[in-house]
C-alpha positions as CSV (number, residue, x, y, z in Angstrom):
1,X,0.1,0.1,0.0
2,X,1.2,3.6,-0.9
3,X,2.7,5.4,2.0
4,X,2.4,9.1,2.2
5,X,4.4,10.7,-0.5
6,X,5.3,7.6,-2.4
7,X,5.7,7.2,-6.1
8,X,2.9,4.7,-6.7
9,X,-0.3,6.2,-6.1
10,X,-3.5,4.0,-6.0
11,X,-6.5,4.3,-8.8
12,X,-9.6,4.3,-7.1
13,X,-12.7,3.5,-9.5
14,X,-15.0,6.3,-8.6
15,X,-18.5,4.8,-8.4
16,X,-17.0,2.0,-10.7
17,X,-15.7,2.8,-14.2
18,X,-18.8,5.3,-14.0
19,X,-17.7,6.8,-17.5
20,X,-18.3,3.9,-19.3
21,X,-21.3,2.2,-17.3
22,X,-23.9,3.7,-15.3
23,X,-22.3,4.4,-12.0
24,X,-22.6,2.0,-8.7
25,X,-23.6,-1.0,-10.8
26,X,-22.1,-4.5,-10.8
27,X,-21.0,-3.8,-14.6
28,X,-19.1,-0.8,-13.5
29,X,-17.5,-2.6,-10.9
30,X,-16.5,-5.4,-13.1
31,X,-15.4,-3.1,-15.8
32,X,-13.3,-1.2,-13.1
33,X,-11.7,-4.3,-12.0
34,X,-11.0,-5.5,-15.6
35,X,-9.1,-2.2,-16.2
36,X,-6.4,-2.4,-13.4
37,X,-8.1,-0.2,-10.8
38,X,-6.6,-0.8,-7.2
39,X,-10.0,-0.1,-5.3
40,X,-13.7,0.2,-6.1
41,X,-15.6,2.8,-4.6
42,X,-19.2,1.9,-3.2
43,X,-21.5,4.5,-1.8
44,X,-23.7,3.3,0.7
45,X,-27.2,4.0,1.9
46,X,-29.9,2.0,3.8
47,X,-33.0,0.3,2.8
48,X,-36.3,0.2,5.0
49,X,-35.1,-3.7,6.0
50,X,-31.6,-2.3,6.8
51,X,-29.7,-3.3,3.9
52,X,-26.7,-1.4,2.8
53,X,-27.3,-0.8,-1.0
54,X,-25.1,0.9,-3.4
55,X,-26.3,4.5,-4.6
56,X,-24.5,8.2,-4.4
57,X,-27.7,9.5,-2.4
58,X,-30.6,8.0,-1.1
59,X,-32.8,9.8,-3.5
60,X,-32.9,7.8,-6.6
61,X,-35.1,9.5,-9.2
62,X,-32.3,10.6,-10.8
63,X,-30.0,7.2,-11.1
64,X,-32.8,4.5,-11.6
65,X,-36.4,4.1,-13.4
66,X,-38.3,4.5,-10.0
67,X,-40.6,7.3,-11.8
68,X,-41.6,4.7,-14.2
69,X,-43.1,2.4,-11.6
70,X,-46.6,3.3,-11.1
71,X,-46.8,0.9,-8.0
72,X,-44.4,3.2,-6.4
73,X,-46.0,6.6,-7.0
74,X,-47.3,7.1,-3.9
75,X,-43.9,7.1,-2.1
76,X,-42.8,10.1,-3.9
77,X,-42.3,12.6,-1.2
78,X,-40.0,15.5,0.3
79,X,-37.7,15.3,3.0
80,X,-35.0,17.3,4.6
81,X,-31.7,15.5,3.9
82,X,-28.7,17.1,5.3
83,X,-30.4,20.4,5.7
84,X,-31.8,20.7,2.4
85,X,-35.4,19.9,1.4
86,X,-35.4,17.0,-1.2
87,X,-38.2,15.6,-3.4
88,X,-38.2,12.4,-4.6
89,X,-38.1,8.7,-3.8
90,X,-35.7,7.3,-1.0
91,X,-34.0,4.3,-0.2
92,X,-35.2,3.8,3.2
93,X,-38.7,3.4,2.0
94,X,-38.0,0.7,0.1
95,X,-37.3,-3.0,1.3
96,X,-34.4,-4.6,-0.7
97,X,-36.9,-6.9,-2.7
98,X,-38.7,-3.7,-4.0
99,X,-35.6,-1.7,-4.9
100,X,-34.3,-5.2,-6.9
101,X,-37.2,-4.6,-9.2
102,X,-35.8,-1.0,-10.4
103,X,-33.1,-0.5,-12.7
104,X,-30.3,1.7,-13.0
105,X,-30.0,4.8,-15.2
106,X,-27.3,7.1,-16.4
107,X,-26.7,10.1,-14.2
108,X,-25.3,12.4,-17.0
109,X,-26.9,11.1,-20.5
110,X,-25.9,14.4,-22.5
111,X,-22.2,13.7,-21.6
112,X,-22.1,9.7,-21.7
113,X,-25.1,8.6,-24.4
114,X,-23.4,5.3,-24.8
115,X,-24.2,4.6,-20.8
116,X,-27.9,4.9,-21.5
117,X,-28.0,1.5,-23.2
118,X,-27.1,-0.2,-20.1
119,X,-30.8,-0.7,-19.3
120,X,-30.9,-3.6,-17.2
121,X,-28.4,-3.3,-14.2
122,X,-30.1,-3.6,-10.8
123,X,-29.5,-1.6,-7.8
124,X,-26.5,-3.6,-6.0
125,X,-25.9,-4.4,-2.3
126,X,-22.6,-3.9,-0.5
127,X,-22.5,-7.5,-0.2
128,X,-22.7,-8.3,-4.0
129,X,-19.5,-5.8,-4.4
130,X,-17.7,-7.4,-1.5
131,X,-18.3,-10.7,-3.6
132,X,-17.0,-9.1,-6.7
133,X,-13.8,-8.2,-5.1
134,X,-13.2,-11.5,-3.1
135,X,-13.7,-13.3,-6.8
136,X,-11.1,-10.8,-8.5
137,X,-8.3,-12.9,-10.2
138,X,-6.1,-10.1,-8.9
139,X,-5.7,-8.1,-5.6
140,X,-8.4,-5.4,-5.3
141,X,-9.5,-3.4,-2.6
142,X,-12.5,-1.8,-1.5
143,X,-13.3,2.0,-0.7
144,X,-17.1,2.2,0.7
145,X,-18.1,5.7,1.9
146,X,-21.2,6.4,4.1
147,X,-23.7,8.8,2.8
148,X,-26.0,10.8,5.3
149,X,-24.7,8.8,8.3
150,X,-26.5,11.4,10.6
151,X,-29.5,11.3,8.6
152,X,-29.7,7.3,8.9
153,X,-29.2,7.4,12.6
154,X,-31.8,9.9,13.0
155,X,-34.0,7.2,11.8
156,X,-32.9,4.4,14.1
157,X,-30.4,3.1,11.2
158,X,-27.2,3.9,12.2
159,X,-24.6,2.8,9.5
160,X,-21.3,2.1,11.1
161,X,-22.1,-1.7,12.4
162,X,-23.9,-3.2,9.3
163,X,-20.6,-1.7,7.6
164,X,-18.1,-3.2,9.9
165,X,-20.1,-6.4,10.0
166,X,-20.1,-6.9,6.3
167,X,-16.4,-6.3,6.1
168,X,-15.8,-8.7,8.7
169,X,-17.7,-11.4,7.2
170,X,-15.1,-11.1,4.4
171,X,-12.1,-11.2,6.3
172,X,-11.8,-7.4,6.4
173,X,-10.9,-6.0,10.0
174,X,-7.3,-4.9,10.1
175,X,-5.2,-1.9,9.5
176,X,-3.5,-3.7,6.7
177,X,-6.5,-4.8,4.8
178,X,-7.4,-3.3,1.3
179,X,-10.1,-1.4,2.8
180,X,-10.5,2.6,3.3
181,X,-13.7,3.8,4.7
182,X,-14.6,7.4,3.7
183,X,-17.3,9.9,4.9
184,X,-17.8,13.8,4.8
185,X,-18.9,13.8,8.2
186,X,-17.0,13.8,11.4
187,X,-18.9,12.4,14.0
188,X,-19.2,8.9,11.6
189,X,-15.5,8.8,11.5
190,X,-14.9,9.2,14.9
191,X,-17.2,6.7,16.0
192,X,-15.9,4.4,13.4
193,X,-12.2,4.8,14.8
194,X,-13.4,3.5,18.3
195,X,-14.6,0.4,16.3
196,X,-12.1,-0.3,13.9
197,X,-8.6,-0.9,13.2
198,X,-9.4,-0.2,9.1
199,X,-8.3,2.6,7.4
200,X,-10.5,5.9,7.7
201,X,-10.5,9.0,5.3
202,X,-12.1,12.1,6.0
203,X,-13.5,13.6,2.7
204,X,-13.2,17.2,1.9
205,X,-15.4,19.3,-0.1
206,X,-14.0,22.3,-1.9
207,X,-17.1,24.5,-0.5
208,X,-19.5,22.9,1.6
209,X,-18.5,22.0,5.2
210,X,-19.5,18.5,6.9
211,X,-22.8,18.5,7.7
212,X,-22.8,17.0,10.8
213,X,-20.5,19.8,12.1
214,X,-23.2,22.7,10.6
215,X,-25.7,20.6,12.6
216,X,-24.1,20.8,15.8
217,X,-22.3,24.0,15.5
218,X,-18.9,22.4,16.4
219,X,-17.6,22.9,12.9
220,X,-14.6,22.3,11.1
221,X,-15.3,24.0,8.2
222,X,-13.2,23.6,4.8
223,X,-10.8,26.6,5.6
224,X,-10.2,25.1,9.1
225,X,-9.8,21.4,8.0
226,X,-7.1,22.2,5.3
227,X,-4.8,24.3,7.8
228,X,-2.0,22.4,9.3
229,X,-3.8,22.4,12.6
230,X,-6.7,21.1,11.0
231,X,-4.9,18.3,9.3
232,X,-3.5,17.3,12.7
233,X,-6.8,17.3,14.3
234,X,-8.0,14.8,11.4
235,X,-5.1,12.7,12.1
236,X,-6.3,12.2,15.4
237,X,-9.3,10.1,14.3
238,X,-8.1,9.5,10.2
239,X,-5.8,8.0,8.2
240,X,-6.1,9.9,5.2
241,X,-7.8,13.1,3.6
242,X,-9.8,12.9,0.4
243,X,-10.0,16.5,-0.8
244,X,-11.7,17.9,-3.9
245,X,-8.9,18.3,-6.5
246,X,-9.7,22.0,-6.5
247,X,-8.0,22.2,-3.1
248,X,-4.9,20.9,-4.4
249,X,-4.8,22.3,-7.7
250,X,-6.9,25.6,-7.8
251,X,-8.3,27.3,-11.2
252,X,-7.9,31.1,-12.1
253,X,-11.2,33.0,-13.5
254,X,-10.6,31.4,-16.6
255,X,-10.6,27.9,-15.7
256,X,-6.8,27.6,-16.1
257,X,-5.0,25.6,-13.4
258,X,-2.8,27.6,-11.1
259,X,0.0,26.5,-8.8
260,X,-0.8,23.8,-6.4
261,X,-1.4,24.6,-2.8
262,X,0.5,23.3,0.3
263,X,-2.5,21.1,1.2
264,X,-0.5,17.6,-0.2
265,X,2.6,18.5,2.0
266,X,0.9,19.7,4.9
267,X,-1.1,16.7,5.1
268,X,1.9,14.4,4.6
269,X,3.6,16.5,7.7
270,X,0.3,15.3,9.7
271,X,0.9,11.7,8.7
272,X,-2.0,11.6,6.2
273,X,-2.3,9.8,2.9
274,X,-4.2,12.1,0.3
275,X,-6.7,10.8,-2.0
276,X,-8.0,13.5,-4.6
277,X,-11.2,13.5,-6.1
278,X,-12.8,13.4,-9.1
279,X,-11.0,13.0,-12.1
280,X,-12.8,12.6,-15.6
281,X,-12.1,13.0,-19.2
282,X,-14.6,15.4,-20.3
283,X,-13.8,18.7,-21.2
284,X,-16.3,20.2,-18.8
285,X,-14.5,18.7,-16.0
286,X,-10.9,19.7,-17.1
287,X,-9.1,22.8,-16.6
288,X,-9.0,25.1,-19.5
289,X,-5.8,24.4,-20.5
290,X,-6.4,20.4,-21.0
291,X,-9.3,20.9,-23.3
292,X,-9.3,19.5,-26.5
293,X,-12.1,21.1,-29.0
294,X,-15.1,23.2,-28.2
295,X,-17.4,20.2,-27.2
296,X,-17.9,20.1,-23.3
297,X,-18.6,16.5,-23.4
298,X,-15.8,15.7,-25.6
299,X,-12.7,14.2,-24.1
300,X,-9.9,16.5,-23.3
301,X,-6.2,15.9,-22.2
302,X,-6.9,14.2,-19.0
303,X,-3.3,12.3,-19.1
304,X,-1.8,15.6,-18.7
305,X,-4.3,16.2,-15.4
306,X,-3.3,12.9,-13.9
307,X,0.3,13.6,-14.3
308,X,0.4,16.7,-12.8
309,X,-1.3,15.4,-9.8
310,X,1.2,12.7,-9.5
311,X,3.7,15.2,-9.3
312,X,1.9,17.2,-6.7
313,X,2.4,14.1,-4.7
314,X,-1.0,12.7,-4.1
315,X,-1.2,9.2,-2.9
316,X,-4.2,8.1,-4.8
317,X,-6.8,9.6,-6.9
318,X,-10.8,8.7,-7.9
319,X,-11.2,8.3,-11.5
320,X,-14.6,7.8,-13.6
321,X,-12.2,6.3,-16.1
322,X,-9.6,4.0,-14.1
323,X,-8.2,2.8,-17.3
324,X,-6.8,6.0,-18.5
325,X,-5.5,6.7,-14.8
326,X,-3.7,3.5,-14.5
327,X,-2.1,4.2,-18.2
328,X,-1.1,7.7,-17.1
329,X,0.3,6.6,-13.9
330,X,2.3,3.9,-15.6
331,X,3.6,6.4,-18.3
332,X,4.5,8.8,-15.1
333,X,6.4,6.0,-13.4
334,X,8.2,5.2,-16.5
335,X,9.5,8.9,-16.7
336,X,10.7,8.5,-13.2
337,X,12.9,5.0,-13.7
């Protein structure tokens, strides 16, 4: 496993190979494993019958065909999720059996029309993702994220124990196992720290503070988290940070990349690994200098961005296109050899 500042960063398949398959489907995870990703990343939410299933958020109208199911029309509702009013259909209102009747849909159909052809992928469970990892012919790790843990705890559905139990059933319980558990919420990670030796990752958004910190008023906001003192505090309960990539490589008003900040060096000084997110091929997601052509959905020079971040010293990165990330890492290593 890469140590802080090491030459071989890990490649984490962001929601699977989600640039080429609908996100968080077993098809996306299988492809990511085939493409050489070191870890697959399932986002976890809870069902009505307390099963961990894989969705980026608990509201599922944008990534499934639930709106097409007349039998579930009366379950459309509005809820306050992490301080925001959200309207739609929510995983906690469905049993696993009911969710299994739905099919995943592409989140970004305008940018990724080929993914819309994948119409028969069901919602996956965490246990199914773990089984894929265990069945892999080469070593692959798993990098789960707890989504809305404070919200689910308020429903009497705390996520920590079901998550750790699922990992333990597959033999994952030690600090050296190929597992990272990530969360934006501080209290969730602090609770996990008392329960497991598995490595923990504090996610840091470029703009949004952790919801649980806002709710309690105890707040480590983004600015505080990314200071040397804030990073030292994080090191008291986590092993790594997962910052938005703009916190490492900002952009100017025209969208061009600027010189890197001190975040990677400061995190390493605190003993923390740095796994940056999210890396994508499409021009719309790239710095202006990496664009190729005028089409925002066209693929730009993402390899240039990968190479810069490897040189910035990150210990890993999350990519929607793991094959390209793996290739860029290999090219960078060849240059250093």
